[in-house]
MDAnalysis code that builds the backbone (N, CA, C; Angstrom):
import MDAnalysis as mda
import numpy as np

u = mda.Universe.empty(663, n_residues=221, atom_resindex=np.repeat(np.arange(221), 3), trajectory=True)
u.add_TopologyAttr("name", ["N", "CA", "C"] * 221)
u.add_TopologyAttr("resid", np.arange(1, 222))
u.add_TopologyAttr("resname", ["MET", "PRO", "ILE", "LEU", "SER", "ARG", "GLY", "THR", "PRO", "GLU", "PRO", "THR", "TRP", "GLU", "VAL", "VAL", "ASP", "HIS", "GLN", "GLU", "ILE", "SER", "ALA", "VAL", "PRO", "THR", "TYR", "HIS", "GLY", "ASN", "SER", "ALA", "GLY", "PHE", "GLU", "ILE", "THR", "SER", "VAL", "SER", "PRO", "HIS", "VAL", "VAL", "THR", "ARG", "THR", "TYR", "THR", "PHE", "ASN", "ALA", "PRO", "ALA", "SER", "SER", "SER", "LYS", "SER", "ALA", "PRO", "PRO", "LEU", "THR", "PRO", "LYS", "ARG", "GLN", "ARG", "SER", "VAL", "LEU", "SER", "VAL", "LEU", "LYS", "ARG", "LYS", "SER", "THR", "SER", "ALA", "SER", "SER", "SER", "SER", "SER", "PRO", "SER", "ARG", "THR", "PRO", "SER", "PHE", "LEU", "ARG", "CYS", "PRO", "SER", "ARG", "HIS", "SER", "SER", "ALA", "SER", "THR", "CYS", "THR", "SER", "GLU", "ASP", "GLU", "SER", "SER", "GLU", "PRO", "ALA", "SER", "SER", "THR", "ARG", "SER", "CYS", "ALA", "SER", "SER", "THR", "MET", "SER", "SER", "ASP", "VAL", "GLU", "HIS", "GLU", "GLU", "GLU", "LYS", "HIS", "ILE", "SER", "MET", "ARG", "GLU", "ALA", "VAL", "ILE", "PHE", "ALA", "ARG", "GLN", "GLN", "LEU", "MET", "ASN", "SER", "SER", "ASP", "VAL", "LYS", "ARG", "VAL", "ARG", "GLY", "ASP", "ILE", "LEU", "TYR", "SER", "GLU", "GLY", "TRP", "SER", "VAL", "THR", "ARG", "LEU", "ARG", "LYS", "GLY", "ASN", "GLN", "HIS", "ARG", "LEU", "GLU", "VAL", "LYS", "TYR", "PHE", "GLY", "ARG", "PRO", "ALA", "ARG", "ILE", "ALA", "LEU", "LEU", "SER", "PRO", "SER", "SER", "SER", "THR", "PRO", "SER", "SER", "GLN", "PRO", "PRO", "PHE", "MET", "GLU", "MET", "LEU", "GLU", "ASP", "SER", "TRP", "TYR"])
u.atoms.positions = np.array([
    [54.784, 26.826, -50.007],
    [54.314, 24.950, -50.078],
    [52.954, 24.789, -50.020],
    [52.683, 24.125, -51.534],
    [50.966, 23.952, -50.997],
    [50.937, 23.470, -50.128],
    [49.212, 23.435, -49.383],
    [48.650, 22.526, -48.255],
    [48.153, 21.432, -48.679],
    [48.623, 20.145, -48.912],
    [47.834, 19.485, -49.302],
    [46.618, 19.475, -48.100],
    [45.513, 19.004, -49.338],
    [44.035, 18.743, -48.690],
    [43.886, 17.416, -48.657],
    [43.613, 16.361, -47.464],
    [42.823, 15.357, -47.438],
    [42.291, 14.303, -47.689],
    [41.115, 15.833, -47.307],
    [39.745, 15.314, -48.253],
    [38.765, 15.047, -47.244],
    [37.517, 14.874, -47.263],
    [36.806, 14.535, -46.086],
    [36.988, 12.961, -45.780],
    [37.139, 12.495, -44.261],
    [37.175, 11.419, -44.118],
    [36.152, 10.485, -44.234],
    [36.705, 9.073, -44.516],
    [35.646, 7.902, -44.942],
    [34.780, 7.800, -43.711],
    [33.710, 8.175, -43.719],
    [33.030, 7.574, -42.114],
    [33.272, 5.773, -42.210],
    [33.072, 5.489, -40.922],
    [33.264, 4.491, -40.661],
    [31.530, 3.940, -40.405],
    [31.357, 2.621, -39.683],
    [30.398, 2.039, -39.454],
    [30.195, 1.825, -37.773],
    [29.068, 2.805, -37.312],
    [28.821, 2.835, -35.676],
    [27.712, 1.633, -35.093],
    [27.831, 1.460, -34.064],
    [26.985, 0.448, -33.820],
    [25.809, 1.429, -33.063],
    [24.498, 1.093, -33.311],
    [23.240, 1.609, -33.185],
    [23.072, 0.698, -32.197],
    [23.075, 0.112, -31.899],
    [22.029, -1.140, -30.948],
    [23.038, -2.436, -30.802],
    [23.061, -3.661, -29.917],
    [23.661, -4.537, -29.567],
    [22.752, -5.423, -28.673],
    [22.177, -6.735, -29.299],
    [21.836, -7.250, -28.451],
    [22.002, -8.913, -28.313],
    [22.008, -9.656, -26.939],
    [22.613, -10.882, -26.938],
    [21.859, -11.745, -25.899],
    [21.899, -13.079, -26.128],
    [21.648, -14.097, -25.584],
    [22.296, -14.976, -25.766],
    [22.924, -15.508, -24.328],
    [24.544, -16.027, -24.343],
    [23.393, -17.833, -23.840],
    [24.562, -18.681, -24.430],
    [23.953, -19.793, -24.928],
    [23.398, -20.598, -23.477],
    [22.048, -20.585, -23.495],
    [21.086, -21.655, -22.560],
    [20.705, -23.200, -23.483],
    [20.643, -23.495, -22.224],
    [19.871, -25.517, -22.779],
    [18.709, -25.036, -23.248],
    [18.424, -25.912, -24.096],
    [17.202, -25.806, -25.584],
    [15.883, -26.696, -25.131],
    [16.961, -27.887, -24.448],
    [15.896, -29.324, -23.889],
    [16.602, -29.096, -22.539],
    [15.742, -29.931, -21.645],
    [15.728, -30.197, -20.339],
    [15.264, -31.268, -20.400],
    [16.169, -32.560, -19.760],
    [15.934, -33.903, -19.317],
    [15.900, -34.171, -20.372],
    [14.615, -35.924, -20.184],
    [14.480, -36.085, -21.005],
    [12.874, -35.706, -21.957],
    [12.992, -35.057, -22.931],
    [11.687, -34.686, -23.734],
    [11.133, -35.216, -24.448],
    [9.563, -34.661, -24.632],
    [9.216, -35.928, -25.101],
    [8.801, -36.384, -26.209],
    [8.794, -38.123, -26.453],
    [9.392, -38.550, -27.939],
    [10.980, -39.024, -27.884],
    [11.839, -37.911, -27.849],
    [13.724, -38.966, -27.694],
    [13.954, -38.660, -26.151],
    [15.225, -39.216, -26.138],
    [16.311, -39.079, -25.417],
    [17.844, -38.297, -25.633],
    [18.489, -37.752, -25.235],
    [19.652, -36.919, -25.600],
    [21.083, -38.014, -25.290],
    [21.492, -38.720, -26.629],
    [22.570, -39.405, -26.085],
    [23.601, -39.065, -26.242],
    [24.198, -37.789, -26.906],
    [25.390, -37.654, -26.861],
    [25.565, -36.203, -27.050],
    [26.727, -35.170, -26.973],
    [26.806, -33.564, -26.862],
    [27.659, -33.314, -27.359],
    [27.925, -32.680, -28.353],
    [29.429, -31.960, -28.606],
    [30.495, -31.348, -27.717],
    [31.336, -31.668, -27.748],
    [32.863, -30.308, -26.810],
    [32.927, -28.942, -27.033],
    [31.737, -28.535, -28.545],
    [32.789, -27.650, -29.242],
    [30.973, -26.926, -29.290],
    [31.054, -25.498, -29.615],
    [30.190, -24.278, -30.323],
    [30.417, -24.066, -31.437],
    [29.669, -24.403, -32.500],
    [29.439, -23.860, -33.813],
    [28.992, -22.134, -33.697],
    [29.668, -21.873, -34.914],
    [29.281, -20.279, -34.329],
    [29.324, -20.074, -36.340],
    [28.135, -19.044, -36.411],
    [27.950, -18.928, -37.507],
    [27.576, -16.932, -37.270],
    [28.721, -16.166, -38.792],
    [28.027, -14.969, -38.558],
    [27.476, -14.592, -39.989],
    [26.332, -13.891, -39.929],
    [25.903, -13.260, -41.064],
    [25.296, -12.005, -40.989],
    [26.071, -11.461, -42.524],
    [25.491, -9.704, -42.409],
    [24.689, -9.419, -42.854],
    [23.819, -8.752, -42.916],
    [23.048, -8.538, -43.931],
    [22.706, -6.531, -44.199],
    [22.712, -6.339, -45.237],
    [22.385, -4.955, -46.168],
    [21.264, -4.300, -46.694],
    [20.996, -3.412, -45.739],
    [19.397, -2.611, -45.922],
    [19.646, -2.225, -47.229],
    [18.288, -1.401, -47.655],
    [18.503, -0.907, -48.773],
    [19.132, 0.749, -48.897],
    [19.960, 0.859, -49.537],
    [20.646, 2.231, -49.552],
    [19.651, 3.226, -48.906],
    [18.451, 3.730, -49.378],
    [16.668, 4.436, -49.444],
    [15.684, 3.980, -49.235],
    [15.621, 3.825, -47.968],
    [13.880, 2.891, -47.495],
    [13.933, 3.351, -46.740],
    [12.269, 3.668, -46.444],
    [11.413, 4.349, -45.020],
    [10.558, 3.353, -44.640],
    [10.723, 1.756, -45.308],
    [9.555, 0.818, -45.617],
    [10.183, 0.409, -44.164],
    [9.444, -0.350, -43.390],
    [9.864, -1.464, -42.373],
    [9.357, -2.740, -42.899],
    [9.915, -3.543, -42.055],
    [9.362, -5.247, -42.882],
    [7.678, -5.307, -42.805],
    [6.974, -5.791, -43.077],
    [5.465, -6.542, -42.756],
    [5.791, -7.522, -42.126],
    [4.788, -8.023, -41.486],
    [4.549, -8.974, -39.999],
    [4.914, -9.989, -40.953],
    [5.536, -10.638, -39.488],
    [6.833, -12.441, -39.716],
    [5.092, -13.443, -40.102],
    [4.458, -13.256, -41.195],
    [3.808, -14.436, -41.061],
    [4.473, -15.719, -41.589],
    [3.741, -17.379, -41.189],
    [4.972, -18.238, -41.811],
    [5.006, -18.158, -43.201],
    [3.966, -18.247, -44.084],
    [4.463, -18.170, -45.697],
    [5.265, -16.948, -46.014],
    [5.411, -15.552, -45.171],
    [6.242, -14.506, -45.614],
    [7.762, -15.694, -45.211],
    [8.100, -16.021, -43.763],
    [8.996, -16.458, -43.569],
    [9.905, -17.555, -44.226],
    [8.438, -18.057, -45.278],
    [9.258, -19.276, -46.015],
    [9.615, -18.451, -47.257],
    [9.408, -16.921, -47.450],
    [9.416, -16.328, -49.114],
    [10.758, -15.695, -48.865],
    [11.346, -15.435, -47.975],
    [11.955, -14.825, -47.129],
    [13.177, -15.431, -46.999],
    [13.005, -16.382, -46.241],
    [14.194, -17.308, -46.305],
    [14.888, -18.051, -47.078],
    [13.436, -18.590, -48.371],
    [14.041, -19.375, -49.495],
    [15.136, -17.504, -50.290],
    [14.942, -16.596, -50.232],
    [15.462, -15.620, -50.837],
    [16.705, -15.637, -50.778],
    [16.994, -15.497, -49.598],
    [18.323, -14.916, -48.932],
    [19.030, -16.359, -48.934],
    [17.994, -17.547, -49.251],
    [19.429, -18.797, -49.664],
    [20.187, -18.942, -50.762],
    [19.273, -18.156, -51.455],
    [19.677, -18.146, -53.455],
    [20.453, -16.372, -53.410],
    [20.690, -15.888, -52.158],
    [21.115, -14.563, -52.203],
    [22.651, -15.189, -51.659],
    [22.341, -16.283, -51.119],
    [23.974, -16.498, -49.877],
    [25.163, -16.482, -50.203],
    [26.028, -15.777, -50.040],
    [27.911, -16.257, -50.447],
    [28.159, -16.129, -49.239],
    [28.064, -17.267, -48.707],
    [28.894, -18.194, -47.387],
    [30.205, -18.475, -47.972],
    [31.147, -18.140, -47.021],
    [32.767, -18.780, -47.066],
    [32.800, -19.298, -45.650],
    [33.137, -20.279, -45.526],
    [33.314, -21.062, -44.239],
    [34.607, -21.489, -43.942],
    [35.026, -20.958, -42.983],
    [36.208, -21.566, -42.397],
    [35.877, -22.084, -41.368],
    [36.931, -22.925, -41.551],
    [37.069, -23.864, -39.585],
    [38.415, -24.004, -38.987],
    [38.668, -23.950, -37.686],
    [39.315, -24.122, -37.135],
    [39.561, -25.482, -35.797],
    [38.509, -25.971, -36.302],
    [38.767, -27.169, -35.438],
    [39.517, -28.356, -36.394],
    [40.139, -29.364, -35.488],
    [40.710, -30.224, -36.160],
    [40.091, -30.707, -37.422],
    [41.109, -31.549, -38.628],
    [39.559, -32.322, -39.463],
    [39.090, -33.300, -39.274],
    [39.591, -34.381, -38.228],
    [38.726, -34.955, -37.785],
    [37.563, -34.811, -37.143],
    [36.698, -36.047, -37.145],
    [35.444, -36.149, -37.059],
    [35.617, -35.113, -35.065],
    [34.948, -34.551, -34.909],
    [35.188, -33.829, -33.014],
    [34.104, -35.253, -32.195],
    [34.392, -35.557, -31.246],
    [34.388, -36.510, -30.312],
    [33.058, -36.059, -29.438],
    [32.318, -36.959, -29.245],
    [31.278, -36.167, -28.843],
    [31.087, -37.080, -27.216],
    [30.623, -35.960, -25.813],
    [29.895, -36.092, -24.669],
    [28.887, -36.810, -24.872],
    [29.444, -38.319, -24.086],
    [28.203, -39.451, -23.672],
    [27.202, -39.020, -23.107],
    [26.486, -38.528, -22.858],
    [25.467, -38.767, -21.044],
    [24.517, -39.275, -21.321],
    [24.892, -39.860, -20.085],
    [23.950, -41.101, -19.003],
    [22.675, -41.002, -19.667],
    [22.552, -42.537, -19.649],
    [21.034, -43.305, -19.750],
    [20.340, -42.510, -18.970],
    [19.003, -42.574, -19.389],
    [17.541, -41.523, -18.184],
    [17.637, -42.765, -17.562],
    [17.775, -43.606, -17.296],
    [17.663, -45.500, -15.909],
    [18.746, -45.224, -15.008],
    [20.215, -44.662, -15.652],
    [21.503, -44.518, -15.244],
    [21.596, -43.782, -13.994],
    [21.556, -43.759, -12.744],
    [22.217, -42.958, -11.566],
    [23.035, -41.718, -12.027],
    [23.693, -42.205, -12.473],
    [25.367, -40.985, -13.289],
    [24.013, -39.567, -13.328],
    [25.062, -38.629, -13.287],
    [24.485, -36.792, -12.982],
    [25.296, -36.360, -14.000],
    [26.421, -36.939, -14.691],
    [27.525, -36.015, -14.764],
    [28.010, -37.078, -16.668],
    [27.843, -35.952, -16.857],
    [28.489, -36.697, -18.658],
    [30.120, -36.708, -18.198],
    [30.798, -38.020, -19.406],
    [31.694, -38.495, -19.153],
    [32.552, -38.561, -21.142],
    [33.880, -38.221, -21.017],
    [34.488, -38.139, -22.730],
    [34.755, -39.019, -22.460],
    [33.892, -39.862, -23.968],
    [34.556, -40.963, -24.709],
    [36.426, -40.600, -24.948],
    [36.511, -40.036, -25.221],
    [37.701, -39.306, -25.969],
    [38.639, -38.637, -24.784],
    [39.831, -39.535, -24.357],
    [40.905, -38.466, -23.844],
    [41.472, -37.352, -23.918],
    [41.213, -37.195, -25.373],
    [41.863, -36.151, -25.373],
    [40.745, -34.589, -26.337],
    [40.003, -34.951, -26.110],
    [38.890, -34.302, -26.032],
    [38.523, -33.260, -25.339],
    [38.088, -32.174, -25.472],
    [37.811, -30.940, -24.460],
    [37.029, -31.430, -23.531],
    [37.011, -30.988, -22.349],
    [35.599, -31.000, -20.772],
    [34.680, -30.596, -21.545],
    [33.364, -30.550, -21.225],
    [32.352, -30.153, -21.450],
    [32.163, -28.451, -21.419],
    [32.773, -28.079, -20.149],
    [32.476, -26.874, -20.028],
    [33.304, -26.173, -21.038],
    [34.337, -26.623, -21.499],
    [35.021, -25.648, -22.172],
    [34.117, -25.487, -24.050],
    [34.034, -24.596, -24.429],
    [32.894, -23.812, -25.133],
    [33.929, -22.878, -26.304],
    [34.469, -23.993, -27.256],
    [35.394, -23.275, -27.995],
    [34.615, -23.308, -29.276],
    [35.187, -22.164, -29.804],
    [34.134, -22.056, -31.061],
    [35.234, -22.243, -32.335],
    [34.704, -23.779, -33.035],
    [35.231, -24.342, -34.021],
    [35.117, -24.197, -35.197],
    [33.984, -23.330, -35.593],
    [33.743, -23.020, -37.215],
    [33.187, -21.287, -37.198],
    [33.674, -20.528, -38.383],
    [33.115, -19.680, -38.046],
    [32.861, -19.207, -40.158],
    [31.578, -18.315, -40.341],
    [31.349, -18.116, -41.462],
    [30.772, -16.645, -41.403],
    [31.238, -15.809, -42.702],
    [30.314, -14.506, -42.492],
    [29.405, -14.973, -44.293],
    [28.135, -14.207, -44.383],
    [27.727, -14.220, -45.147],
    [26.967, -12.999, -45.650],
    [26.669, -12.676, -46.651],
    [26.401, -10.961, -46.944],
    [25.061, -11.056, -48.232],
    [24.124, -10.322, -47.596],
    [22.810, -10.450, -47.982],
    [22.233, -9.051, -48.225],
    [22.191, -8.643, -49.526],
    [21.410, -7.692, -49.807],
    [20.336, -7.707, -50.069],
    [19.588, -6.688, -49.470],
    [17.715, -6.800, -48.979],
    [17.575, -6.131, -50.412],
    [16.458, -6.630, -51.430],
    [16.026, -5.954, -52.093],
    [15.064, -5.001, -52.613],
    [14.437, -4.240, -52.656],
    [13.496, -3.215, -52.661],
    [12.237, -3.485, -52.386],
    [12.132, -4.506, -52.986],
    [10.299, -5.141, -53.031],
    [9.820, -5.642, -51.613],
    [8.694, -5.217, -51.457],
    [8.307, -5.215, -50.488],
    [8.614, -7.244, -49.446],
    [8.528, -7.814, -50.546],
    [8.318, -9.384, -50.163],
    [10.069, -9.568, -49.643],
    [11.163, -8.709, -50.284],
    [12.293, -8.946, -49.879],
    [13.374, -8.095, -48.629],
    [11.634, -7.362, -48.263],
    [12.180, -7.020, -46.749],
    [12.092, -8.230, -45.249],
    [13.199, -8.065, -44.957],
    [13.781, -8.314, -43.556],
    [13.812, -8.040, -42.379],
    [13.144, -8.829, -41.155],
    [13.195, -8.100, -39.943],
    [14.367, -8.671, -39.512],
    [14.779, -8.395, -37.956],
    [15.458, -8.827, -37.225],
    [14.983, -9.746, -36.956],
    [13.972, -10.667, -36.221],
    [13.716, -11.990, -36.762],
    [13.818, -12.848, -37.327],
    [13.769, -12.785, -38.450],
    [14.090, -13.339, -39.708],
    [15.345, -13.510, -40.010],
    [15.989, -12.561, -39.501],
    [17.434, -12.768, -39.659],
    [17.746, -13.739, -38.874],
    [18.108, -14.064, -37.291],
    [17.935, -14.772, -36.545],
    [17.679, -16.091, -37.128],
    [15.964, -16.159, -37.347],
    [15.572, -17.279, -37.686],
    [16.591, -18.332, -38.955],
    [17.112, -17.406, -39.810],
    [17.429, -17.406, -41.207],
    [19.351, -17.762, -40.561],
    [19.567, -17.322, -39.900],
    [21.350, -17.996, -38.978],
    [21.341, -19.360, -38.322],
    [20.356, -19.167, -37.570],
    [20.250, -20.349, -37.198],
    [20.111, -22.079, -38.010],
    [18.936, -21.456, -39.137],
    [18.761, -22.817, -39.848],
    [20.086, -23.104, -40.669],
    [21.022, -21.723, -41.572],
    [21.993, -22.149, -42.533],
    [23.034, -22.546, -41.295],
    [23.281, -22.865, -39.635],
    [23.708, -23.371, -38.741],
    [23.999, -24.894, -38.533],
    [22.193, -24.703, -38.488],
    [21.816, -26.487, -38.476],
    [22.201, -27.130, -40.013],
    [22.295, -26.355, -41.059],
    [22.712, -26.951, -41.953],
    [24.343, -26.781, -42.583],
    [24.838, -26.432, -41.761],
    [26.740, -26.244, -41.732],
    [27.422, -27.737, -42.012],
    [28.445, -27.758, -42.464],
    [28.945, -28.812, -42.441],
    [29.381, -29.576, -41.403],
    [30.155, -27.878, -40.193],
    [30.652, -28.901, -38.855],
    [29.571, -29.230, -38.193],
    [27.877, -29.234, -38.099],
    [27.111, -30.218, -37.658],
    [26.740, -30.963, -38.076],
    [26.674, -31.279, -39.334],
    [26.490, -32.451, -39.729],
    [27.643, -33.476, -39.855],
    [28.739, -33.149, -39.629],
    [29.936, -33.714, -39.787],
    [29.872, -34.488, -38.510],
    [28.914, -33.478, -37.332],
    [29.004, -34.543, -36.258],
    [27.753, -34.930, -36.139],
    [27.406, -35.165, -37.041],
    [25.545, -35.608, -37.323],
    [24.891, -35.318, -36.011],
    [24.503, -33.587, -36.113],
    [23.662, -33.766, -34.735],
    [22.204, -33.242, -35.137],
    [21.410, -33.507, -34.390],
    [20.244, -33.662, -34.378],
    [19.014, -32.262, -34.550],
    [19.581, -32.038, -33.000],
    [19.151, -30.173, -32.060],
    [20.666, -30.143, -31.583],
    [20.141, -28.543, -31.753],
    [21.451, -27.415, -30.566],
    [21.420, -28.075, -29.215],
    [21.644, -28.644, -28.208],
    [21.747, -28.683, -27.337],
    [21.682, -28.068, -26.234],
    [22.149, -26.138, -26.422],
    [22.500, -25.441, -26.500],
    [22.832, -24.160, -26.874],
    [21.854, -22.591, -27.262],
    [22.020, -22.275, -28.441],
    [21.658, -20.283, -27.946],
    [22.666, -19.857, -28.564],
    [22.033, -18.202, -27.993],
    [22.466, -17.586, -29.197],
    [22.464, -16.166, -29.288],
    [22.859, -15.615, -30.503],
    [23.043, -14.114, -30.138],
    [23.331, -13.102, -31.180],
    [23.872, -11.841, -30.861],
    [23.074, -11.303, -32.247],
    [22.685, -9.473, -32.165],
    [22.535, -9.282, -33.098],
    [22.985, -7.787, -32.671],
    [23.362, -7.012, -33.634],
    [24.052, -5.495, -33.784],
    [24.116, -5.004, -34.750],
    [23.315, -4.066, -34.567],
    [21.893, -2.936, -35.218],
    [23.882, -1.833, -36.269],
    [24.118, -1.532, -36.678],
    [25.353, -0.696, -37.571],
    [24.463, 0.175, -38.508],
    [25.449, 1.398, -38.218],
    [24.946, 2.790, -39.626],
    [26.293, 3.227, -39.763],
    [26.077, 3.459, -41.239],
    [26.700, 4.330, -41.904],
    [26.667, 5.346, -42.686],
    [26.011, 7.193, -42.020],
    [25.601, 7.785, -43.200],
    [24.054, 7.362, -42.962],
    [23.325, 7.389, -44.344],
    [22.339, 6.563, -44.877],
    [22.283, 5.110, -45.004],
    [23.355, 4.542, -44.817],
    [23.501, 3.666, -45.015],
    [22.920, 1.991, -43.411],
    [22.582, 1.269, -43.352],
    [21.871, 0.219, -42.241],
    [22.378, -1.152, -42.562],
    [23.471, -1.474, -41.897],
    [23.467, -3.311, -41.619],
    [22.950, -3.923, -40.569],
    [23.087, -4.850, -40.983],
    [22.328, -5.682, -39.664],
    [23.548, -7.230, -39.501],
    [24.316, -7.545, -38.242],
    [25.553, -8.494, -37.813],
    [24.284, -9.438, -37.214],
    [24.018, -10.416, -37.907],
    [23.729, -11.439, -36.800],
    [24.730, -12.393, -36.355],
    [24.769, -12.909, -34.857],
    [25.599, -14.080, -35.063],
    [25.017, -15.489, -34.063],
    [25.139, -16.994, -34.892],
    [24.036, -17.605, -34.201],
    [25.454, -18.458, -33.391],
    [24.798, -19.201, -32.374],
    [25.735, -20.157, -31.814],
    [25.400, -21.036, -31.135],
    [26.141, -22.239, -31.063],
    [25.107, -23.613, -30.554],
    [26.310, -25.126, -30.520],
    [25.495, -25.903, -29.677],
    [26.152, -26.985, -29.560],
    [25.677, -28.141, -29.834],
    [25.871, -28.636, -31.081],
    [24.762, -29.844, -31.586],
    [25.063, -30.967, -30.618],
    [23.736, -32.298, -30.674],
    [23.770, -33.011, -29.911],
    [22.732, -34.078, -30.859],
    [23.463, -35.186, -31.062],
    [22.564, -36.183, -31.073],
    [21.456, -37.511, -30.063],
    [19.984, -37.232, -31.116],
    [18.987, -37.715, -30.025],
    [18.782, -39.375, -30.878],
    [18.165, -39.981, -29.790],
    [17.653, -41.049, -29.646],
    [16.307, -41.297, -29.503],
    [15.338, -41.532, -31.001],
    [13.524, -41.320, -30.596],
    [13.266, -42.261, -30.171],
    [12.182, -42.269, -29.088],
    [11.694, -43.477, -28.016],
    [10.668, -43.939, -28.793],
    [10.244, -43.950, -29.668],
    [9.297, -44.425, -30.645],
    [9.304, -44.560, -32.141],
    [8.639, -45.463, -32.893],
    [8.912, -45.195, -34.392],
    [7.505, -43.833, -35.132],
    [6.558, -42.980, -34.973],
    [6.124, -42.652, -34.563],
    [6.654, -41.162, -33.961],
    [7.655, -41.122, -33.468],
    [8.473, -39.847, -33.080],
    [9.301, -39.245, -34.253],
    [9.361, -37.967, -34.094],
    [9.982, -37.708, -35.085],
    [11.079, -36.033, -34.360],
    [11.910, -35.923, -35.134],
    [13.324, -34.993, -34.729],
    [12.935, -33.386, -34.625],
    [12.736, -32.850, -33.103],
    [11.631, -31.662, -33.065],
    [12.321, -30.603, -33.207],
    [11.914, -29.677, -34.262],
    [11.585, -28.392, -34.253],
    [11.988, -27.605, -33.569],
    [13.115, -26.224, -33.131],
    [12.698, -25.434, -32.484],
    [12.637, -24.266, -32.954],
    [12.490, -23.105, -32.494],
    [12.564, -21.279, -33.195],
    [14.529, -21.266, -31.774],
    [14.493, -19.981, -32.322],
    [16.108, -19.559, -31.174],
    [15.275, -18.717, -30.050],
    [15.753, -18.799, -29.129],
    [15.359, -18.513, -27.583],
    [15.313, -17.040, -27.563],
    [14.150, -16.561, -26.971],
    [13.888, -14.951, -26.764],
    [13.768, -13.917, -27.972],
    [12.773, -14.720, -28.935],
    [12.714, -14.070, -30.090],
    [11.775, -12.365, -29.857],
    [11.357, -12.883, -28.304],
    [10.138, -11.826, -28.225],
    [11.052, -10.180, -28.194],
    [12.359, -10.381, -27.596],
    [13.502, -8.953, -27.077],
    [13.879, -8.422, -28.341],
    [13.309, -8.865, -29.986],
    [13.706, -7.973, -31.230],
    [12.711, -8.030, -32.001],
    [12.635, -6.292, -32.303],
    [11.681, -5.724, -33.063],
    [11.640, -5.814, -34.646],
    [10.977, -5.412, -35.068],
    [11.178, -5.950, -36.174],
    [11.569, -5.793, -37.555],
    [11.247, -3.874, -37.260],
    [11.681, -3.390, -38.292],
    [13.975, -2.871, -37.637],
    [15.072, -2.571, -38.243],
    [15.853, -2.099, -38.181],
    [16.472, -1.419, -38.783],
    [16.533, -0.406, -39.864],
    [16.186, 0.660, -40.791],
    [14.933, 1.773, -40.375],
])
């Protein structure tokens, strides 16, 4: 009886490194120029996958503002994001935060059917694959990948649906994967959208960077 050869087993992706920052409050109390008026009871999550060049020993160049804009522009053009939501089709209710002039210290729900503030159910997720080209300008660092994931989350339909201006709390995880000489980076970003009220005509919506970015290295392959 002939012996059937099963051939060489297909290599699988192995985890090289994993770093995670649990959701932390981004703004404390009444920040300068605005106050938080309401916070979503749901956590919005986005997951993105970045594939490194098949054979490249280059590391990403320093993250400068000009380079960040260039790389993020390239990634947006390459994005093949497909979103799926497990949240109800209706607009999620917000939890009303007490005014800074109020003596109350807790938030109460405007909708009895909404989830309590302590519940952080993920209401959306999506996956995007972006192949990084060989040109030096197209190399992306771990920090750039996390920044990109945050920007995409803020521009997602789930955040826009609830008219979120900022992320009341946010966090991320970065997983480095390897299969043979192939390298992959999986970035997950999550946060709770919040609405704000500007305190003066000269105030503007604040901009923010992902928390604890100093933990990340520039090169990941």
